[in-house]
C-alpha positions in Angstrom: 0.0 0.0 0.0 2.8 2.4 1.0 6.5 2.3 0.3 9.6 4.3 1.2 12.4 3.3 -1.1 16.0 4.3 -0.4 14.9 7.6 1.2 17.5 10.2 2.2 16.3 13.6 3.7 18.4 16.6 4.5 17.7 19.9 6.3 19.8 23.1 6.2 22.1 24.6 3.7 25.9 24.7 3.2 27.9 23.7 6.2 24.7 23.6 8.3 23.3 20.9 6.0 22.7 17.6 7.9 21.1 14.3 6.9 18.0 13.6 9.0 17.0 10.3 7.5 19.5 7.9 5.9 18.6 5.1 3.5 15.1 4.4 4.8 13.2 1.5 3.3 9.7 0.6 4.6 6.7 -1.3 3.2 3.2 -0.9 4.7 0.9 -3.7 3.6 -2.7 -3.2 3.0 -4.8 -3.4 6.2 -1.6 -3.4 8.4 -1.3 -1.3 11.5 2.4 -0.3 12.0 3.9 1.8 14.8 7.2 3.7 14.6 8.8 4.3 18.0 11.9 6.2 18.8 13.4 9.1 20.7 12.3 12.7 20.3 14.2 14.4 17.5 15.1 11.2 15.7 13.1 12.2 12.5 9.7 10.4 13.1 7.7 13.5 12.1 9.8 13.9 9.0 9.2 10.3 8.1 5.4 10.6 8.4 5.3 13.9 6.4 7.1 12.1 3.6 4.3 9.4 3.6 1.7 12.1 3.6 3.2 13.9 0.7 3.8 17.1 2.7 7.5 17.1 2.0 9.6 15.3 -0.7 12.8 13.2 -0.2 16.1 14.5 -1.4 16.9 11.0 -2.7 14.7 7.9 -3.2 10.9 7.8 -3.7 7.7 7.4 -1.8 5.0 5.2 -3.5 1.3 4.8 -2.8 -0.2 1.7 -4.6 2.9 1.6 -6.8 2.5 5.3 -7.9 4.9 8.0 -6.9 3.5 10.5 -4.3 3.8 14.1 -5.5 1.7 15.8 -2.8 -1.0 15.3 -0.1 -4.2 13.5 -0.8 -7.4 12.7 1.1 -6.7 9.0 0.6 -3.9 9.4 3.1 -5.5 11.1 6.2 -3.1 12.8 8.6 -3.5 13.5 12.3 -0.9 16.2 13.2 0.9 16.5 16.4 0.3 20.3 16.6 -3.5 20.1 15.8 -3.3 22.3 12.5 -6.9 23.6 12.9 -8.1 26.6 11.1 -8.6 29.2 13.9 -11.5 31.1 12.3 -13.6 28.0 12.0 -15.6 26.2 14.7 -15.1 22.6 15.6 -18.0 21.5 13.3 -16.7 23.6 10.4 -13.1 22.4 10.8 -14.3 18.8 10.3 -17.0 19.6 7.8 -14.5 21.3 5.5 -12.7 18.1 4.9 -15.8 16.0 4.7 -17.3 18.3 2.0 -14.1 17.8 -0.1 -14.1 14.0 0.2 -17.9 13.5 -0.2 -19.1 16.2 -2.6 -22.1 14.1 -3.5 -23.6 14.2 0.0 -26.2 16.8 0.8 -26.0 19.1 3.8 -28.0 16.9 6.1 -25.8 13.8 5.3 -22.7 15.8 6.0 -24.1 17.2 9.2 -25.0 13.8 10.6 -21.6 12.4 9.7 -19.7 15.2 11.3 -21.7 15.2 14.5 -21.1 11.4 14.8 -17.4 12.0 14.9 -17.6 15.0 17.2 -19.6 12.8 19.6 -17.1 10.0 19.3 -14.3 12.3 20.7 -16.7 13.7 23.4 -16.9 17.2 22.1 -20.6 17.6 21.5 -20.7 20.4 24.0 -18.1 22.3 22.0 -19.5 21.8 18.5 -19.7 25.5 17.7 -16.6 26.7 19.6 -13.5 28.1 18.0 -10.1 26.4 18.5 -9.0 29.3 20.8 -11.8 28.4 23.2 -10.5 24.9 23.5 -7.8 23.3 25.6 -4.8 21.6 23.9 -6.3 18.2 24.5 -9.6 19.2 23.1 -8.0 20.6 19.9 -6.1 17.3 19.5 -9.5 15.5 19.7 -10.8 17.7 16.9 -7.8 16.8 14.8 -8.4 13.1 15.4 -12.1 13.4 14.5 -11.3 15.4 11.4 -8.9 12.8 10.0 -11.3 9.9 10.9 -14.3 11.6 9.4 -12.7 11.7 6.0 -12.5 7.9 6.0 -9.1 7.7 4.4 -7.6 4.5 2.9 -4.5 5.1 4.9 -4.4 6.8 8.3 -1.2 8.5 9.3 -0.9 9.6 12.9 2.0 11.7 14.3 1.8 11.2 18.1 -1.9 12.1 18.0 -2.7 11.3 21.6 0.4 12.7 23.3 -1.4 15.9 24.6 -4.4 14.0 26.1 -5.1 13.0 29.6 -4.9 9.3 30.4 -8.6 8.6 30.3 -9.3 10.4 27.1 -6.2 8.9 25.5 -7.4 5.4 26.4 -10.8 6.1 25.0 -9.4 7.4 21.7 -7.1 4.4 21.5 -10.1 2.2 21.7 -12.1 4.3 19.1 -9.2 4.3 16.6 -8.8 0.6 17.0 -12.5 0.0 16.6 -12.7 2.0 13.4 -9.5 0.4 12.1 -11.0 -3.1 12.9 -14.2 -2.4 11.0 -12.5 -2.1 7.6 -8.8 -2.7 8.3 -7.5 0.4 6.8 -3.7 0.7 6.6 -2.5 2.7 9.6 0.8 4.2 10.7 1.3 5.5 14.2 4.2 7.6 15.3 4.7 7.3 19.1 7.2 7.6 21.9 5.1 5.1 24.0 6.1 1.5 23.5 3.0 0.3 25.4 0.8 2.3 23.1 2.5 0.7 20.1 2.0 -2.8 21.5 -1.6 -2.2 22.3 -2.5 -0.9 18.8 -0.1 -2.2 16.2 0.6 -5.4 14.3 4.3 -4.5 13.9 6.6 -2.1 15.7 9.6 -0.6 14.0 12.2 1.5 16.0 13.7 4.6 14.4 17.3 4.7 15.5 18.5 8.0 16.9 19.8 10.6 14.5 21.4 12.4 12.9 21.3 10.1 9.8 18.5 8.1 11.5 17.8 4.6 10.1 15.0 2.1 10.8 15.7 -0.8 13.1 14.4 -4.3 12.9 10.6 -4.9 13.0 9.1 -6.5 16.1 5.9 -8.5 15.2 3.1 -8.1 17.8 1.4 -11.6 17.9 -0.9 -10.8 20.7 -4.5 -11.7 20.1 -7.0 -8.9 19.4 -8.9 -7.2 20.9 -6.2 -6.3 23.4 -7.3 -5.0 26.8 -4.8 -2.8 28.5 -5.4 -4.1 32.0 -4.9 -7.7 30.9 -1.7 -7.1 28.9 0.4 -6.6 32.1 -0.3 -10.2 33.1 0.8 -11.7 29.8 4.3 -13.2 29.5 4.4 -12.5 25.7 3.7 -8.8 26.3 6.4 -8.5 28.9 8.9 -10.2 26.7 8.1 -8.1 23.7 8.1 -4.9 25.7 11.5 -5.7 27.3 13.0 -6.5 23.8 11.9 -3.2 22.3 12.9 -1.1 25.2 16.3 -2.9 25.4 16.9 -2.2 21.7 16.0 1.5 22.1 18.3 1.9 25.1 21.2 0.1 23.3 20.9 2.2 20.2 20.5 5.4 22.2 23.7 4.7 24.2 25.5 3.8 20.9 24.3 7.1 19.3 25.6 9.1 22.3 29.0 7.4 22.1 29.2 8.1 18.3 28.3 11.8 18.8 30.9 12.1 21.5 33.6 10.7 19.3 32.5 12.9 16.4 32.7 16.0 18.6 36.2 15.1 19.8 37.4 14.7 16.2 36.3 18.2 15.2 39.0 20.8 15.4 38.2 24.1 17.2 37.7 27.2 15.1 40.9 29.0 16.3 42.3 32.2 14.7 46.0 33.0 15.1 47.1 35.8 17.3 49.6 38.2 15.7 52.7 39.1 17.7 52.6 42.6 19.2 55.2 44.0 16.7 53.3 42.6 13.7 50.1 44.0 15.1 51.6 47.4 15.4 52.9 47.3 11.8 49.5 46.3 10.5 47.8 49.4 11.9 50.5 52.1 11.1 
């Protein structure tokens, strides 16, 4: 369904140019739920933006159903980490704007019922006509989740969509996202810092090794039976083993990355300018 082939991505210009992602190869199969886990700053958001078509790689190509991605599309719905709501539109209109583009054949009543169903799903019926400025950060994130789900995309891309939510709301939305995914098994990619969240939701977990020049680590298959209930996972030996394996891998790669950065810093020569002798200095300014 989605492919990243030999992807390299750079940021900056000249001497400040640095490689964020190095030789990334990733296949997302149709109906698969994949979680990418890793440290903050490793390039996870850059990776998901490439899949969404919001940015382009410097080398390599991104494919959707075998066709090169040249820009964003409603077929690939995106839940942003920073909400990305239009501040002059209400909760209802922020969601309805996308729904109207995806389902132009629907009449006003059909769109209204559809939008209100997703607003209710994220427990924001009381804020239907409020502007984003009138909402808390967690409420704005819920609007962003509802907007992406309401467009019923073939692929759902989520960039840490639940990180700003309180524990109870986060657990509810995890359940709702899984429920919707389970109904039609859309392809889904979740970016998260939370290993437990990845195990709860995904079929496969792939670590993104720390940058710069971040690469993908080995995939960890999640063979736990669905539906997965959070309170029961803690008592399952398979869950504990998988969780320990992933965390151990992340800790090892994090430690190795720090060692490599330290060695690289020690290799760099300081930017030192020569100091002229006093006599030469005096001659230069006569």
